[in-house]
VOVEX-227216 format. One record per residue: x, y, z of N, C-alpha, C in turn. Coordinates in steps of 0.2 Angstrom, whole numbers, plus 2048, in hexadecimal, padded with zeros to 3 digits. Layout:
BEGIN
[rec [X,Y,Z],[X,Y,Z],[X,Y,Z]]
...
# end
This chain:
BEGIN
[rec [822,849,806],[824,844,801],[825,848,7FB]]
[rec [82A,847,7F7],[82B,84B,7F1],[827,848,7EB]]
[rec [826,84B,7E6],[823,848,7E0],[81C,847,7E1]]
[rec [818,84C,7E4],[811,84B,7E5],[80D,84B,7DE]]
[rec [808,846,7DE],[805,845,7D7],[7FF,84B,7D7]]
[rec [7FE,84D,7D0],[7F8,851,7CF],[7F2,84E,7D0]]
[rec [7EC,851,7D0],[7E6,84F,7D1],[7E4,84A,7CB]]
[rec [7E6,84C,7C5],[7E5,848,7BF],[7E9,842,7BF]]
[rec [7EF,842,7C2],[7F3,83C,7C2],[7F0,837,7C8]]
[rec [7EE,83A,7CD],[7EB,836,7D2],[7E4,832,7CF]]
[rec [7E0,836,7CC],[7DA,833,7C9],[7DC,82E,7C4]]
[rec [7E1,82F,7C0],[7E3,82A,7BB],[7E5,823,7BF]]
[rec [7E9,824,7C4],[7EB,81E,7C8],[7E5,81A,7CB]]
[rec [7E1,81E,7CD],[7DB,81B,7D0],[7D7,817,7CB]]
[rec [7D6,81A,7C5],[7D3,817,7BF],[7D6,811,7BD]]
[rec [7DD,811,7BC],[7E1,80B,7BA],[7E0,806,7BF]]
[rec [7E0,807,7C6],[7E0,802,7CB],[7D9,7FF,7CA]]
[rec [7D3,803,7CA],[7CD,800,7CA],[7CB,7FC,7C3]]
[rec [7CD,7FF,7BE],[7CC,7FB,7B7],[7D0,7F5,7B7]]
[rec [7D6,7F5,7BA],[7DB,7EF,7BA],[7D7,7E9,7BE]]
[rec [7D4,7EB,7C4],[7D1,7E6,7C8],[7CB,7E3,7C4]]
[rec [7C7,7E8,7C1],[7C1,7E6,7BE],[7C2,7E2,7B8]]
[rec [7C7,7E4,7B4],[7C9,7E0,7AD],[7CC,7DA,7AF]]
[rec [7D0,7D9,7B4],[7D3,7D3,7B6],[7CE,7CE,7B8]]
[rec [7C9,7D0,7BC],[7C4,7CB,7BF],[7BF,7C9,7BA]]
[rec [7BD,7CE,7B5],[7B8,7CD,7B0],[7BB,7CA,7AA]]
[rec [7C2,7CA,7AA],[7C5,7C7,7A4],[7C4,7CB,79D]]
[rec [7C3,7D2,79E],[7C2,7D6,799],[7C8,7D8,795]]
[rec [7CE,7D7,798],[7D4,7D9,795],[7D7,7DF,798]]
[rec [7DD,7E0,799],[7E0,7E6,79C],[7DF,7EC,798]]
[rec [7DE,7F2,79B],[7DD,7F8,797],[7E4,7FA,794]]
[rec [7E4,7FD,78E],[7EA,7FF,78B],[7EA,807,78D]]
[rec [7F0,808,78F],[7F1,80F,792],[7F7,813,78E]]
[rec [7F6,819,78E],[7FB,81D,78B],[7FD,822,790]]
[rec [802,821,794],[804,825,79A],[809,82A,797]]
[rec [808,830,799],[80D,835,797],[810,839,79D]]
[rec [80D,838,7A3],[80F,83B,7A9],[815,839,7AB]]
[rec [81A,83D,7AC],[821,83B,7AF],[820,838,7B5]]
[rec [81C,83A,7BA],[81B,838,7C1],[819,831,7C0]]
[rec [814,82F,7BC],[811,828,7BB],[816,823,7B8]]
[rec [81B,826,7B5],[820,822,7B2],[826,821,7B6]]
[rec [827,824,7BC],[82C,823,7C0],[82C,81C,7C4]]
[rec [831,819,7C6],[831,813,7CA],[831,814,7D1]]
[rec [82B,813,7D4],[829,814,7DB],[825,80F,7DE]]
[rec [826,80D,7E4],[822,808,7E7],[81B,80B,7E9]]
[rec [817,806,7EA],[810,808,7EC],[80C,802,7EF]]
[rec [807,803,7F3],[802,7FE,7F5],[7FB,800,7F3]]
[rec [7F7,7FB,7F1],[7F0,7FC,7EF],[7EC,7F9,7F4]]
[rec [7E8,7FD,7F7],[7E3,7FA,7FC],[7DC,7FA,7FA]]
[rec [7D8,7F5,7FB],[7D1,7F4,7F9],[7CD,7F4,7FF]]
[rec [7C8,7F8,7FF],[7C3,7F7,805],[7BC,7F6,803]]
[rec [7B8,7F2,807],[7B1,7F1,805],[7AE,7F4,80B]]
[rec [7A9,7F9,80A],[7A6,7FC,80F],[7AA,7FE,815]]
[rec [7B0,801,814],[7B5,803,819],[7B9,7FE,81C]]
[rec [7B8,7F8,81A],[7BC,7F2,81D],[7C1,7F0,818]]
[rec [7C7,7EE,81B],[7CD,7EC,816],[7CA,7E6,813]]
[rec [7CC,7E6,80C],[7CA,7E0,808],[7D0,7DD,804]]
[rec [7D6,7E1,804],[7DC,7DF,801],[7E1,7E5,801]]
[rec [7E7,7E3,802],[7EC,7E8,802],[7F3,7E5,800]]
[rec [7F6,7E7,7FA],[7FC,7E4,7F8],[800,7E9,7F5]]
[rec [807,7E9,7F6],[80B,7EE,7F3],[813,7EC,7F3]]
[rec [817,7F0,7F1],[81E,7F0,7F0],[821,7F6,7F2]]
[rec [827,7F6,7F6],[82B,7FC,7F7],[82E,7FF,7F2]]
[rec [831,7FB,7ED],[834,7FD,7E7],[831,7FA,7E1]]
[rec [833,7FD,7DB],[831,7FA,7D5],[836,7FB,7CF]]
[rec [836,7F6,7CB],[83A,7F7,7C5],[836,7F8,7BF]]
[rec [830,7FA,7C0],[82B,7FC,7BB],[828,803,7BC]]
[rec [825,806,7B8],[822,80D,7B9],[81C,80C,7BE]]
[rec [81B,811,7C2],[816,812,7C7],[80F,80F,7C5]]
[rec [80D,812,7BF],[806,810,7BD],[806,808,7BC]]
[rec [80B,805,7B9],[80B,7FE,7B8],[80B,7FA,7BF]]
[rec [80F,7FD,7C4],[80F,7F9,7CB],[808,7FA,7CE]]
[rec [805,800,7CD],[7FE,801,7D0],[7F9,7FC,7CD]]
[rec [7FA,7FB,7C6],[7F6,7F6,7C3],[7F7,7EF,7C6]]
[rec [7FD,7ED,7C7],[7FE,7E6,7C9],[7FC,7E5,7D1]]
[rec [7FE,7EA,7D5],[7FC,7EA,7DC],[7F4,7EA,7DD]]
[rec [7F1,7ED,7D9],[7E9,7ED,7D9],[7E7,7E6,7D8]]
[rec [7E9,7E3,7D3],[7E7,7DC,7D1],[7E9,7D8,7D7]]
[rec [7EF,7D8,7D9],[7F2,7D4,7DF],[7ED,7D5,7E5]]
[rec [7EC,7DB,7E7],[7E8,7DD,7ED],[7E1,7DA,7EC]]
[rec [7DE,7DA,7E6],[7D7,7D7,7E5],[7D7,7CF,7E4]]
[rec [7DD,7CC,7E2],[7DD,7C5,7E1],[7E1,7C1,7E5]]
[rec [7E7,7C4,7E8],[7EC,7C0,7EB],[7EE,7C2,7F2]]
[rec [7EA,7C6,7F5],[7EC,7C7,7FC],[7E9,7C1,800]]
[rec [7EE,7BE,804],[7EC,7B7,807],[7E8,7B8,80D]]
[rec [7E6,7BE,80F],[7E2,7BF,815],[7DA,7BF,812]]
[rec [7D9,7BF,80C],[7D2,7C0,809],[7D1,7BB,803]]
[rec [7CB,7B9,802],[7C9,7B5,7FC],[7CA,7BA,7F6]]
[rec [7CC,7B7,7F0],[7CD,7BB,7EA],[7C6,7BF,7E9]]
[rec [7C6,7C5,7E7],[7C0,7C8,7E4],[7BE,7C5,7DE]]
[rec [7B7,7C5,7DE],[7B3,7C2,7D8],[7AF,7C8,7D5]]
[rec [7AB,7C6,7D0],[7A7,7CB,7CC],[7A2,7CE,7D1]]
[rec [7A0,7CA,7D6],[79B,7CD,7DB],[79E,7D2,7E0]]
[rec [7A4,7D2,7E0],[7A8,7D7,7E5],[7A9,7DE,7E1]]
[rec [7A8,7DE,7DB],[7AA,7E4,7D7],[7A5,7EA,7D7]]
[rec [79F,7E9,7DA],[79A,7EE,7DA],[79B,7F3,7E0]]
[rec [79F,7F1,7E5],[7A0,7F6,7EA],[7A7,7F5,7EE]]
[rec [7AC,7F9,7EB],[7B2,7F9,7EF],[7B6,800,7EE]]
[rec [7BA,801,7F3],[7BD,808,7F2],[7C5,806,7F2]]
[rec [7C8,80B,7EF],[7CF,80A,7EE],[7D3,80F,7F2]]
[rec [7D9,80D,7F4],[7DE,812,7F7],[7E5,810,7F4]]
[rec [7E9,815,7F1],[7EF,813,7EF],[7F4,817,7F3]]
[rec [7F9,814,7F5],[7FE,818,7F9],[805,817,7F5]]
[rec [807,81D,7F3],[80D,81E,7EF],[813,81F,7F4]]
[rec [818,81B,7F4],[81D,81B,7F9],[823,81F,7F8]]
[rec [826,821,7FD],[82D,824,7FD],[831,81E,7FE]]
[rec [838,81F,7FD],[83D,81A,7FF],[83D,818,806]]
[rec [83E,812,808],[83F,810,80F],[845,813,812]]
[rec [845,815,818],[84A,818,81C],[84B,814,823]]
[rec [851,811,824],[852,80D,82B],[852,813,830]]
[rec [84F,811,836],[84F,816,83B],[854,814,840]]
[rec [858,819,843],[85C,817,849],[859,818,850]]
[rec [854,81C,850],[850,81D,856],[848,81D,854]]
[rec [844,81A,859],[83D,81A,857],[83A,821,858]]
[rec [83E,826,85A],[83C,82D,85B],[83C,830,854]]
[rec [83F,82D,84F],[83E,82F,848],[837,82E,845]]
[rec [834,829,848],[82D,827,845],[828,82C,847]]
[rec [825,82F,842],[81F,834,843],[819,830,841]]
[rec [815,82E,846],[80E,82B,845],[80A,82F,841]]
[rec [807,82C,83C],[802,82F,837],[806,832,831]]
[rec [80D,832,831],[811,835,82C],[814,82F,829]]
[rec [817,82B,82D],[81B,825,82B],[818,81F,82B]]
[rec [819,81A,826],[817,813,827],[81D,810,82A]]
[rec [81C,809,82C],[821,805,82F],[822,7FF,82B]]
[rec [829,7FD,82B],[82B,7F7,828],[830,7F4,82D]]
[rec [82E,7EE,830],[832,7EB,835],[835,7E5,833]]
[rec [83B,7E3,834],[83E,7DD,832],[842,7DA,838]]
[rec [840,7D4,839],[844,7D1,83F],[845,7C9,83D]]
[rec [84B,7C7,83C],[84C,7C0,83A],[849,7BF,833]]
[rec [844,7BA,832],[841,7B9,82C],[83A,7BC,82C]]
[rec [838,7C0,831],[832,7C3,832],[832,7CA,82F]]
[rec [82C,7CC,82B],[82C,7D3,829],[824,7D5,829]]
[rec [824,7DB,82B],[81D,7DE,82C],[81D,7E5,82A]]
[rec [817,7E7,827],[817,7EE,824],[810,7F1,826]]
[rec [80F,7F7,828],[809,7FB,829],[80A,802,826]]
[rec [805,804,822],[805,80A,81E],[804,810,823]]
[rec [806,816,822],[805,81B,826],[7FE,81D,829]]
[rec [7F9,81C,824],[7F2,81D,826],[7EF,819,82B]]
[rec [7F2,813,82C],[7F0,80E,830],[7F0,810,837]]
[rec [7F6,813,839],[7F6,815,840],[7F1,81B,841]]
[rec [7F1,81F,83C],[7EC,825,83D],[7E5,823,83E]]
[rec [7E3,81E,83A],[7DC,81B,83A],[7DA,818,840]]
[rec [7DF,815,844],[7DE,812,84A],[7DF,816,850]]
[rec [7E2,81C,84F],[7E4,820,854],[7EA,81D,859]]
[rec [7EF,81A,856],[7F4,817,859],[7F9,81C,85B]]
[rec [7FD,81B,861],[803,81E,862],[809,81A,85F]]
[rec [80F,81D,860],[815,81A,85D],[816,813,85F]]
[rec [816,811,866],[817,80B,868],[812,806,866]]
[rec [80B,808,865],[806,803,863],[807,802,85B]]
[rec [809,807,858],[80B,806,851],[810,801,850]]
[rec [816,802,853],[81B,7FD,853],[819,7F6,855]]
[rec [815,7F5,85A],[813,7EF,85D],[80E,7EC,857]]
[rec [80A,7EF,854],[805,7ED,84F],[809,7EB,849]]
[rec [80E,7EE,847],[812,7EC,841],[816,7E6,843]]
[rec [818,7E5,849],[81B,7DE,84B],[816,7D9,84B]]
[rec [810,7DA,84D],[80B,7D5,84D],[809,7D3,846]]
[rec [809,7D8,842],[807,7D6,83B],[80D,7D2,838]]
[rec [813,7D3,83A],[819,7CF,837],[819,7C8,83A]]
[rec [814,7C6,83F],[814,7C0,842],[819,7C0,848]]
[rec [81B,7C5,84B],[820,7C6,850],[81C,7C7,857]]
[rec [820,7C7,85C],[81D,7C9,863],[81C,7D1,862]]
[rec [818,7D4,866],[816,7DB,865],[81C,7DF,867]]
[rec [820,7DD,86B],[826,7E1,86E],[82D,7DF,86A]]
[rec [82C,7DB,865],[832,7D9,861],[836,7DF,85E]]
[rec [833,7E5,85D],[836,7EB,85A],[83B,7ED,85F]]
[rec [83B,7EC,865],[83F,7EF,86B],[847,7EC,86A]]
[rec [848,7E6,867],[84E,7E3,867],[850,7E0,860]]
[rec [855,7E2,85D],[858,7DE,857],[853,7DE,851]]
[rec [84F,7E3,851],[84A,7E4,84B],[84D,7EA,847]]
[rec [84C,7E9,840],[84E,7EF,83C],[847,7F2,83A]]
[rec [847,7F9,83C],[841,7FD,83B],[842,802,836]]
[rec [83E,802,831],[83E,806,82B],[838,80B,82B]]
[rec [838,811,829],[833,815,828],[832,817,821]]
[rec [82C,819,81F],[82B,81C,818],[825,820,819]]
[rec [824,825,814],[81E,829,813],[81A,827,80D]]
[rec [814,829,80D],[810,827,807],[80B,82D,805]]
[rec [80B,82E,7FE],[805,832,7FC],[7FF,82E,7FB]]
[rec [7FA,82F,7FE],[7F4,82B,7FE],[7EF,82E,7FA]]
[rec [7EC,829,7F5],[7E7,82B,7F1],[7E1,827,7F2]]
[rec [7DB,82A,7F3],[7D5,826,7F5],[7D0,828,7EF]]
[rec [7CC,823,7ED],[7C7,825,7E8],[7C0,827,7EB]]
[rec [7BF,826,7F1],[7B8,828,7F4],[7B9,82B,7FB]]
# end
């Protein structure tokens, strides 16, 4: 993936995400930022993942953005903390122990053959009819999945049958620069 972020930029994005969540929940007000990094001012998609003791606590993102990366990270961090429908919204008591992971995304690429999918390198976005499912590249690696399992799990996440990818589904891949705070 092009445009790799520096250690300073990574740390700043993690700080922005963490402070945005804390400030939103405690109602302390959004931090005022003076961003000068060109990489953080580019329009790129991202996902923000929150974990509590290694367990998923929230994950929300967008593939594209019409705002600078640092602003999208801010918004997705708050959305992951408060609006992921799979979890109750984080409260003040949840702020003492959580880890962050930010995935900075490459553009989506539609695949012609599943052989283009590199497990652990690519994330998947599957579209079939009105169903959509996405799994980040690190998910397959964390669970030790092979390509078929990764495809099936993405279909299941979309609410489809596990073999729905085999017929009339649009399969897209993307890569991600992953930033973890712990």
